[in-house]
N, C-alpha and C positions, 0 to 999 in steps of 0.2 A: 784188731787193726784192719782197716779197710785197704784192700790191695789195689794199687794203682796199675801194676804191671803183672801180667801172667806170662811165664816162660814155659813153653812146651818142649820137652826133650823126648825123642824116641830112642830106644835102645834094644839091643839083643846080644847077649853074651859078650859084653865088653865092660866088665865090672870096673877095672882099673881106670879106664877112660871116663866112665860115667861118674865115678867118685871125683875125679879131677874137675869135670865139668860142673857138677853141683857145688863143690867147694868153692870154685872160682866165682860162681854166681853170688853165693852168699857173702863171700869175702870182699867182692869188688862192687857191690850194688847197695846203695842206700835207699833207693826208691822202694817203698813197701811192695814186696814181690811174692807171688805165689808160684811155685814150681810144680807142674804136672809132669810125671815121667810115665810114658806109655811103653810097657814092656811086651815083647812079642813071644814070650815063653822061654826066657833065659834059664840055663841050667848050671851057671858058673858061680852061683852065690849072689847074683844081682837081686833076686826076689827077697832073699833074707836081708840083704843090705837095705833095700827100699823099705821093707817093713820096720826095720830098726830106726829109720830116720823119719818115718811118717809123722806129720804134725799138721798144725793149722796152715803152715806155709809150704809144706812139701806133701804132695798127694800122689801115691803110686796108682797107676791104672794097669792092672795085671790082666792084659788081654789074653795072653797065653797062646796066641797064634799069629802068623805073619799075614796081616791084612794088606800090606803094602803101605809105604810111608804116607802117601796122600790120605788114605782113609783113616789110618791110625791117628794122624794129626787132626784131621777134620772132626773126628768123633769128640776130640777134646775141645777144639775151637768152638763147637756148637754150644758148649756149656760155660764158656768163659764169660765172666761178668765184669771184669776190670776194664777200665777205659782203654788200655793198651795191651797188646799181645805180641809175643816174640816166639819165633821157632828157632831151635838150635839142634845140632847133631850132638851125639854124645862124645864125639871126638873134638869138640870145641872147648876152648878155655877163655873165659871172659877176662879182659885185662883193663886196667886203668879207668874203671868206671864207665866202660863202653855202653852199658845198657842205660845208665843214668843220662848220659849225653844224648842218646837217641830219643828218650822220652822227653827231654827238655826241648829238643828240636821240634818234635811234633806238637808240644804244648804251645810253642811260640808261633807256629805257622800252620793253620788248618788247611792250607792248600797243598801241603806235603802229605802224600798218602802212604809213603813207606820210606823208612830210613834203613839203608844198607849198613850193616855192621862191617866196617872194613876189616878184612881177614888176611892174615899172613900165614902161609904154610911153614911149619917148622920141620917137616920131613916130607919125603916124596919128591916127585920130579919137578915140582915148581918151587922148591925151597929157596931158590935165588931171587924169585920175584918179590918186589917190595910189598905187593898185595895182590890178591887174586880177584878174578872177575872178568869174564870174557864177553864178547859181543855175540848176540844170537844171530840167526839167519836173517832176522828182521832189522839188524843194526842196533838193537837195544842192549844197553849195558846191563848184565844180569845182576840181580841181588841174590847172593848166595845164602845169606842169613839176614833176617831183617826184623824190624819192629814197626808195627802199624796200628792205627786205631782199630779197636775190636769191631766196632759197628761196620766199618768199611770192609774188613775181612769177612765178616758174616754176610754182608750184602753181596759180596762177590761169590760167596759159596765156598771159601777156603781154597785149598789146592785142587786143581783139576785131576780127578781120580783116574781118568783114562791114562795119565802118565805113570801112575802107580808109584814108582820109586825114583826114577831119574827124569829130570826136566821139569819137576814140579815148581822149582824156584824160578826158572825161566818163564814158565807160563804165568805164574802169579805176578811177576814183574810187568809183563805185558798187560795183564788184566787190570792192574792198578792204573797204568798209563792210559788205557783205553777208557777208563772211567773218568778221565779228565784231571787226575791228580798228578802231582810231581813225585818223582823218586829222587833221593839224594844219598850220597855216601858220607859217612863220618870222615872227617879230615884225618883224624888219628886212627891208628889200628885199634880195633875194639876186641878182636878175637884172634887167638892163635889156633891153628888147625893142625891136628896130628893125623894127617891123611893116611888112611890105610890103603896102600896102593902097591901092587906088584909091578915092578918096572921090567920084568922079564916078559918080552912079547910072546914067548912060547908057552907061558904058564896058562893054566885053565882060567885063573882069576882074571888075568889081563884080557883074555879073549872074551870072557863073559862080560866084563865091564864095557869093552868096546862095542859089543853087540847091543847092550842095553842103551848105551849112549846114542848109537846110530838109530835105534828105533825111536828114541825120544826126539831126536832132531827131525826125523821124518814126520812124526806126529805134529811137532811144533810148526813146521813149514805148512802142513796141511791146514792147521787150525788158525794160524796168525798171518802168514805171509801173503794171503790173498786179500787182506784188508785194503781198501782204498786209501787208508791213512798211511800206508807204507809204500806208496808209489815212489819211485826214485826221482825226486825233484832235483833241479839243477843245483840247489844249495848243497844237497847231500853228495852229489857227484863231485862238486868242486872240493868239498871237504876231504873226500877220500883221496883225490889226486894230491892235495896238499899234504895229507898224512904220509903218502908214499914218498913225496919229495923230501919232507923233513926226516923221514927214516933213512933215506939214502945218504943225505948229508951227514946225519948224526953218526952213521956207521963209518963214514970216512974220517970223522974227527975223533971218535972215541972207540976204545976197545969194546968188543961185544960184551965181555963180562961186566964192564962198567954200566953199559946201557941196560942190561938185564936187571941190575940191582938198583937202578935209579928210579926213585919214586917220581921225581920231576919229569923224567922222560916218559915214564908210563902214563902219568896223568896227561901230559901234553898229547901223547898218541891217542888216548881215549877221547879227549875233547875233540880232536880232529877226525876221528874215525866213527864215533857213535852218531847215529842218525839224529837224536833229539837232544844232544848236549850242545849248547851254543858256544861259539868261540869265546865270547865274553865271560864265560864261566871262570876263566883263569883270573879275571880282574874283579868282576862284580861280587864274587863271593869271598874275596880276600879278607882274612881276619875272622871269618865265620867258622863255626864248628863243623861245617859241612861244605861239600863241593860236588862236582860231577852231577849237576842237576839235570834231570831229564823231564821233559814235558811235551806232549803232543799238542801242537798249536792248531 
């Protein structure tokens, strides 16, 4: 069978999560799909599991060392031959045919360079949010996990390896937009995310994560925020003022817990806050399988 989609999953010592991820891909995807799993040297039974399920559709890549997420994924991206490719973390679970919908979106519109798989946290500090995805320092809505044409990804060069582990998705989102393509979000949730996160600010894990995120943000600003395409035009300034006004009014009308869980409010806030999402997104993409469309004009 000729594969239409390739899914690349990185893992290290998270056997139970990896099993859930792979089983969700195979159970919820009808598109002919090949799964590559790149392992950084697990010692918890992951390697034995991967060898037991290896087939024409599931290929273990037993690297045996921590190369960093960017390079580990790129080494696989370089050999992908299917028309479309997706990257997932081992703590993701595919739901409701999310990958199928993303492939269909790309097939129907070649101006779309990447489809964000709308993701909801089911544990961790953001569990109340209807879906995750923040704005970068450049005002770009990040694609946390996505599907894109393989040729475009290979043309870009994959993930920017200077980011190593954190910020690679932010950088790729910007790279796709700067190539002149659109990015879109699936309208329905496509992934559940079992976030491994220490909420204790005194823990070593929490401090380590904060340091890595801070370093990634600094590198992102240096690499992308100096672009002439990102100058603060009047339209962007007006949108941000409007977003602040809407937020203040909403907080007076509704309890905070309601706003935190409202997909409608979160969508509206992103449309008004993101640099490259048009206000008409709320109306012109009504009834489509995607929204939150970004494009640099």
